[in-house]
DOSE-381523 format. One record per atom (N, C-alpha, C, O, CB): x, y, z; residue in one letter. Coordinates in pm, whole numbers, plus 50000, padded with zeros to 5 digits. Glycine has a CB too. Example, Ala and Ser with C-alpha at 12.3 -4.5 7.8 and 13.67 -1.06 7.14 Angstrom:
<nodes>
513194943150780A512304955050780A513204967050780A514244966850846A511314955350905A512854977550708S513674989450714S512905000350787S513415011450804S514084994050572S
</nodes>
This chain:
<nodes>
533615872881159M532715861281056M533145850081114M534275846781150M533025860380880M531465841081120P531405829481180P532145819981074P532155823080955P529925825781217P532755808081123H533325798681045H532195793080973H531055791081016H534115788781120H532785790280830K532015783380740K530555787780712K529625780480678K532015770680782K530515802480733F529105809480711F528935815980536F529755823080477F529035824080840F527855811880495S527775812780344S526565822780344S525565821580415S527495797380256S526825833180251F525585842380251F524265837980170F524245830680071F526035855880192F523425842580218P522335836380132P522255842579988P522935852579963P520925838280205P521445836879892S521445839479740S520315852679753S519185851479801S520865823679630S520875865179701I519805875779678I520035880379533I520935876279460I519905888679787I518965890679496K519095898179374K520225911279412K520215919979499K517455903679326K521275907879292I522365919679294I521575932179292I520435931679245I523435919679162I522035943079337Y521705955679311Y522805963979256Y523945964679303Y521185961179422Y522295970579145K523255976079053K523375993079072K524136001079017K522745971678899K522395995179166G522426010579208G521326018679122G521326030879110G523996017579178G520376009879063T519046014978967T517816012779037T516866020579031T518876006678822T517826001479108G516326000079189G516416010079326G517206018979358G515995981379248G515256004279388D514656010379507D515586006279625D515305995679681D513116005379530D516596012979667P517506009279773P516476002979882P516875992479930P518436022679830P515236007479928D514746005180065D514445987780025D514885978380091D513186016880119D513665986679914N513515971179872N514515963179897N514325952179949N513305968879737N515845968279860H516815959479854H517385953580002H517705942080032H517835966079773H517395964980078V517905965380218V517015955880270V517485946180329V517895979480296V515255957680253A514585949080313A514545932780326A514295923580405A513715952580279A514975935580190Q515165919080117Q516095910280193Q515865899280243Q515885919179954Q517615920080192Y518575915180245Y518545912180388Y519025901880435Y519445922080217Y517905922280462K518095918480609K516835906980651K517035900980757K517995933680710K515595903780576Q515095893780607Q515615880880558Q515115870480604Q514005895480583Q516555880280471R517465866280420R518405865980547R518525854880599R518515867980247R518935874380592M520155875180713M519635871780836M520325865180912M520835889780737M518525875180868L517885873580987L517165860480991L516695855981095L517015884481009L517075852880844A516685837980873A517885828680882A517735816680908A515755832380758A519095834380862E520535825180902E520615826181033E520085834781103E522045830280842E521525813781080T521765811981224T523285816781252T524265809881225T521505795981269T523345827781303T524595833581336T524625836481483T523625839481548T524845845981254T525965835381536P526025840181704P525675852981714P526055860981629P527475839581778P524975856581808R524315872481865R525655879781863R525605890381802R523465873182052R526585877381904E527925887681911E528355888681783E529055898481755E529235882682003E528085880581695A528525884981537A527615886681460A527915888581343A529305876181461A526655886681486R525305890981414R525315903981323R525075903381202R524205893581526R525645916581397E525665926981340E526985930181246E526865937581148E525445935281438E528195924181281A529325926581178A529305916681083A530105917580990A530715926981236A528405905781089T528165897180969T527305904280864T527555904080744T527465883881009T526395910080914I525415916080824I526235928280748I526245929380625I524035921480911I526775935380820C527335947380754C528535939780660C528695944280547C527965959680875C529195930780695K530225930180585K529735921080477K530235920380365K531615925180638K528695913980523G527795906880357G527135915380298G526515910580202G526575894880367G526985926480315F526085933380247F526805937880115F526165940180013F525535944580332F528205939180122G528875943579986G528875931379887G529315933379773G530485948780009G528355917679925S528555905979841S527085911779764S527015908179646S528655888079928S526005919279809T524915917879725T524935929879598T524055931279513T523595918779821T525925936079609L526175947879521L526765945579406L527345934779393L526895957179576L526765954879300T527665955179212T527665966879129T526735974379160T527585944679146T528555972279011G528665981978939G528855994579033G529795994079113G527565982078850G527966007179031P528236016279118P527906015379260P528466022179346P527756025879075P527056007579281A526686003979435A527805998179484A528286002879587A525455993979461A528295989179433L529375980879502L530695989979520L531455987779614L529735966979410L530996002279410Q532146009679427Q531726017379534Q532576018679622Q532646017379308Q530636022879553W530166030079703W530656025579844W531266031579933W528656028379720W530056010279831Y530566003279947Y532096003779961Y532736007080061Y530125989279940Y532516000279855I534065997679885I534756011679919I535856011979974I534865990579748I534126021979888N534996036579915N534216042180050N534376054280065N534846049979762N533566037080130L533236038380249L534536041980343L535426033580333L532536026280283L534756050980415P535886052480510P535936041280616P534986036680679P535776065980582P537186037880625T537456026880740T536676031880874T536536043680907T539216025280775T536246021280940K535546022581042K534586036681069K534476043181173K536496020281136K533936038980934S532796048280933S531526042080978S530606049181021S532586053780798S531436028880971I530176022081022I530146014481156I530956005481182I529786012680923I529146018681242R529086010781342R527956001481361R527965992181442R529206017981439R526926004481277S525785994181283S525195991581116S525405998881019S524446001081395S524445979381119F523815982380988F522695990280984F522215991380871F523475971580926F522045996881085A521176006581081A521826018981008A521286024580913A520726009281218A523086022681063A523826031980994A524256031280855A524096040980781A524796033481056A524836019280812L525286015880702L523726017480605L523766025380510L526086000380719L522586011080628S521506010880541S520836026580544S519976029180459S520465998780589S521156034680622D520706047880622D521756054380531D521316063680464D520586054080767D522896051680518K523796057380427K523506053780271K523566061580176K525176052680469K523196041280269F522986032680129F521816042180101F521996051380021F522576013380135F520626040680161A519516047480110A519726064180037A519266069079934A518576047680237A520526068880131E520736085580125E521476084079958E521066091179866E522086093980286E522536074279940Q523206074979824Q522306073079713Q522386080879618Q524246065979823Q521556064779712F520946060379608F519266063079632F518366055779589F521396045379589F519096075279708T517596078379703T517006084479577T515816087779575T517276087579811T517876086179463S517076092379329S516416077679257S515556077879169S518386102079199S516976065979312S516456054779258S515516049479326S515126038379291S517276046179236S514846056879451R513576052679532R512566055379468R512386065979407R513376058279659R511686044579477N510276042879374N509326054979509N509336055279632N509396018679352N508686062579411L507916070379475L506566063879557L505906054679509L507586079679376L506346068879663E505336063379761E503976062679675E503736072179601E505176073379903E503256054079680K501846053979625K500966057279725K501216053679840K501406040979568K499746065279693K498606068279768K497576062379741K497596057779627K498296079579767K496256059479824S495146053879801S494886061879679S494756054979578S494166053979914S494776074679661D493766082479561D494716079079425D494296083479318D493496102479602D495926071679423D496486065879283D495466054979219D495466053579097D498026057979309D494766048879285L493716037679255L492766042179137L492536034879041L492786034379391L492186056179155Y491556063079052Y492046060178935Y491186058478848Y491586075679067Y493206059078902E494056061378768E494026043678724E494686041078624E495996069778803E493556035478769V493316021278739V492036022878654V491126026778727V493136011178877V491736021578554L490536021478469L490526009378384L491496006478315L490456033978381L489296001178389Q488965989878296Q489075993778151Q488336002778112Q487545984678322Q489835988478074R489955990177930R488815985177841R488315974277868R491135983777890R488385991877742R487395986477663R487525970477584R488355967177498R487265997277564R486475962377642N486855945877575N487695941977663N487975930377633N487615943877418N488475946177792E489165939577894E488345930877974E487345935278031E489805948577976E488755916677983P487985909578093P487945913378202P488905919578246P488265898978115P486785910878284L486885916778419L487885907678518L488055911178635L485345917778481L488365898778476R489415891278565R490635900378556R491365902978651R489785875278513R490775904378445S492245910978406S492005924678486S492865927978568S492585913678214S491235930278472Y491105943378554Y491075940278687Y491755947978754Y489905951578523Y490505931678748I490615928178897I492275926878939I492715932779038I489755912778926I493015919278861A494405915478872A495255929878886A496035932778977A494855906178735A494925936978787R495615948478796R495485961078898R496305969578931R495465952378686R494075958978936F493635967379061F494485963579169F495285970379234F492115965179104F494135949279180N494775941979325N496325948979325N496705956479414N494895921079314N497275944179189Q498435948679212Q498805961979248Q499875964979301Q498975945979125Q497905969679217E498385986179236E497955986379399E498725992879469E497326000379117E497055981279453K496385979879576K497455977179659K497965986079728K495315969679581K497865964879660V499195958779744V500115969079762V500535971679875V500025946779669V500515975979649A501805983479671A501535996779754A502476004779761A502495987079526A500535999479808I500016008879872I500036007980016I499226000580072I498896010279830I500966015680088P500966010280260P499656018080309P499196029080276P502606016180371P499266009480388E498006014280457E496916022180369E496546033880383E498436023580570E496426011180261C495596021580166C494276018080244C494066007880309C495566018279974C493326029880221N492196033680293N491196027780232N491086030380112N491996047280306N490296019280287A489466008980240A488536016480162A488306012080050A488836000180348A487916027380200D486436035780129D487126041580006D486356043779913D485586050880240D488256044279988T488866050379873T488936039179788T488526040779673T490226057479896T489466025479827A489646012479717A488316013079681A488076016779566A490155995979774A487366010179755I486046005579728I485476014779616I484896009479522I485156005779859I485626027779622S485336038979567S485936038279414S485266039479312S485866050079655S487296036279422A488136037279312A487656023979208A487566025379085A489786036779368A487366011079281F487375998379206F485846002779117F485856000578996F487345981979325F484796007779168K483866008579123K483666020979013K482716020678935K483166007879223K484466030179013R484986041778922R485516036178781R485286039878666R486236050078999R486336025878833G487406021878741G486626012378668G487216007978570G488766015878805G485436007878686L484776000478592L484126004978471L483806016778466L484005994978649L483835996278360L482995999978263L481686002578322L481185994078396L482955990378161L480956016278290P479676020178341P478406009578284P477396006278346P479456036178292P478786005578152E477565997878102E477645982378160E476785974178128E477555998077929E478495979878228G478865967278291G477765961278376G476925969478412G480075969278375G477595950278412D476495944278505D477055946978669D476345951378760D476295925978468D478465943278680L478985947278820L479025961178857L478875963878977L480295942878838L479255972578754Y478945986778784Y477615989578839Y477295996778934Y479075994578667Y476825981578749K475115984978822K475085978778954K474725984979054K473635977178731K475475966078954E475215958779095E475885966379215E475395966479327E475835943379093E476985972179183L477755980379315L477225992179354L477335997279466L479195984479289L476415998179224T475836012079264T474626011079329T474236020679394T475606020979151T473735997079318E472455995179360E472665990079499E471945992779596E471645986079267E473775981979497Y474105973279668Y475185982079702Y476105981279620Y474745953579674Y475405990579802K476855995279868K477275985179958K476745980080057K476826009379953K478575983479888C479475972079962C480245980880082C480475992880062C480745963679842C480695973780221R481335981080313R482335977480330R483075984280401R480895982380412R482795965780275T484275961980280T484785959080128T483975956580039T484485948180378T485895959680109M486585953780006M486655940679958M486715936279843M487565955880025M486625934880074E486255917180066E484775915380010E484585905979932E486275908580240E483845922680040D482575921479988D482375927179836D481465922579766D481675928480084D483115935779793V483345941679651V484055927379549V483745923479436V484645957379668V484885923379628L485765914179539L484955901679545L485115893979450L487385911979593L484065897979645S483155887679628S482305886379503S482335877379419S482365888379731S481525897279506R480715901779400R481315902479255R480725898579154R480275914379437R482575907879260A483235909779142A483815894179101A483525889378991A484425921779163A484445888579175W484545873279115W483235859979068W483345849679001W485365866979231W482175865379131A481115860479090A480675865078955A480195856978876A480255862479182A480795877478925Q480465881078826Q481865875178697Q481715874278575Q480125896978858Q482925872678765V483815867778646V483435856078615V483235853578496V485245866978667V483205844478731R482655833578685R481455831678592R481215821878521R482455828278780R480845841578604W479395840778521W479695843978383W479085837578297W478195851678575W480635854178342E481145861078200E481775847278172E481395841778069E482345876878200E482695840678249E483585832178185E483005817678156E483475809178079E484785831478269E481855816978237D480805803778199D480255806878069D480305798477979D479445801278309D479665819778050V478835824277937V479825820777816V479425812977730V478385841177947V481225826777806E482305825377708E482605813677660E482935811977543E483395829577750E482475802377768S482595786277748S481635781777672S481795774577573S482515777977872S480515786277717R479195778577646R479245783677506R479005775777414R477575782477717R479585797977477A479535804277339A480585795277253A480325790177144A479985821577342A481755794177319K482645784677243K482445773277194K482755769177082K483485782077297K481855767077291A481325748777251A480255751577157A480075743977061A480545737177403A479455762677179Y478315764477051Y478885766676961Y478665757776879Y477285774477047Y479655774876919R480615778176785R481245765576744R480745760376645R481875789476812R482195759876796S482505749676772S481845736776723S482315728276647S482935749076848S480755737176778T479545725476736T479145729776595T479245721276507T478015725476846T478705742576562I477915742176417I479155742876318I478935740676199I476725756476389I480405745776359R481455745576253R481975731676232R482875729976149R482625755076290R481455720676306S482065710176283S481235702976147S480055705376122S482125701976420S482075694176069P481505688475939P480275679576029P479145682475989P482825677775827P480285673476096Q479295662976115Q477955672176149Q476875666976121Q479775651576242Q477955681576190S476755689676218S476285696476086S475165701676090S477065700576331S476775696876006Q476695703575870Q476115691075795Q475175694475723Q478255709775804Q476325680375792L475645667875708L474095672675697L473595675075588L475785650875798L473485673875803G471895671875797G471215685375750G469985685875739G471265667475951G472175698475717T471675708375664T472115713975541T471925725275497T471705716075743T472865701975480T473655705775352T472525704675230T471845694975194T475085694475324T472575717075186T471565716675055T472185709274912T473325711874874T471185733575012T471425701074847M471735692774752M471645703174625M470645709974603M470775679774753M472535703274565R472755710374444R472215703474299R472775693674250R474255712474441R471045710174237P470205702974149P471325698574007P472105706973962P468755713874107P471265687773965S471855682673852S471885693273739S471105702773752S471135670373812S472665692873633I472675702873515I471665699673415I471415709173341I474015703273444I470965687773389P469765685873347P468415694873393P467765702673322P469655673373377P468245691973503C467485700673596C467615715573596C466695722873636C467795696873721C468625719473556L468815733573570L468505740073435L468055751473417L470255736773617L468875729373330I468325731173201I466585734073169I466025742873104I468765718473136I466085723173242R464935720373241R463955735373300R463145742073236R464885706773325R464385736773431R464225751373467R464055760773398R462975766573398R465015755473519R465175764873317L465455775573260L464595774973116L464265785273057L466995776773253L464315762973072L463325764672943L461985768772983L461385778072930L463135750972858L461435760273097I460055764173154I460125778973174I459255785773120I459695756573296I460865783673233Q460915798673255Q460885805973106Q460245816473095Q462335802973343Q461525800973004A461585807172896A460395804772799A460395808772683A462765804272844A459335797772857G458205792972769G458485783072677G458015784372564G457665803072695G459135773872701A459475761672599A458425751572633A457925749372744A461075754672617A458125744772494D456935735372496D457285723372619D458395718372637D456725727872328D456285720972682T456055710472776T457055698172742T457935693672816T454505706072770T456645693172592K457015679172556K458665681172555K459455673272606K456285673572398K458955691572498T460825694972478T461415692872607T462515687472619T461345712672432T460625697372718V461325698272855V461215682672875V462235675972888V460525708972985V460345678872877I460265662972909I461205653072857I461705643672918I459035657772863I461425657472703C462545650372644C463805650472700C464555640772703C462735654372527C464095663872757L465165663572835L465625656072974L466695657073033L465215674072851L464555648873004D464625641873125D465365627773085D464895619473007D463125640173191D466585626873153P467235614673127P466575605573173P467035595573118P468415613373169P465435601373267K464955593373303K463835587173193K463615575173185K464645597673417K463165597373109G461945596073046G462345587472919G461485584272837G461255610373016G
</nodes>
């Protein structure tokens, strides 16, 4: 172990997450550290235990002495031991399961779709384009546009999608501004209907009842 060497901080593995992800993250952090070439392999192997806890750490402690010759061998044993916790590899066709929900903003749908897409190794571009369009609400403007104008790349699809997002959000912003304007007290001043006074109401009722006009006039406080 190199003198004064400190292991990089990394999320502790308990035995329930994907072992391949943990190994990849640990290896990436260790390769970024400066260690002598002759001590690098031993340092990586010995430091791996500091990233484990619970059942995973117990497994590491119970490894037979001198049973590990390289970090490649250690990571293979580690992945084999915790293979049940490994995430199932996603495929391009899984993108067809991403559907835009009713009343879901287009921005939210794009974010969910991209999150699933980046998790697929070597995602097929044609499948991604088809799945993205298939997942849109069929009555939406973007679905109609992508149906009329075929896109050849996912970049083209997203370019049209983000243009639609900007338009939708601009319309919503203008609608909110309009609603706040008509609800403000200042805007209601010019449209407030003056309620008639009590004497006026009485005169109207008497006239409708066929009362004598002179009687009605006498009720006028100004008369």
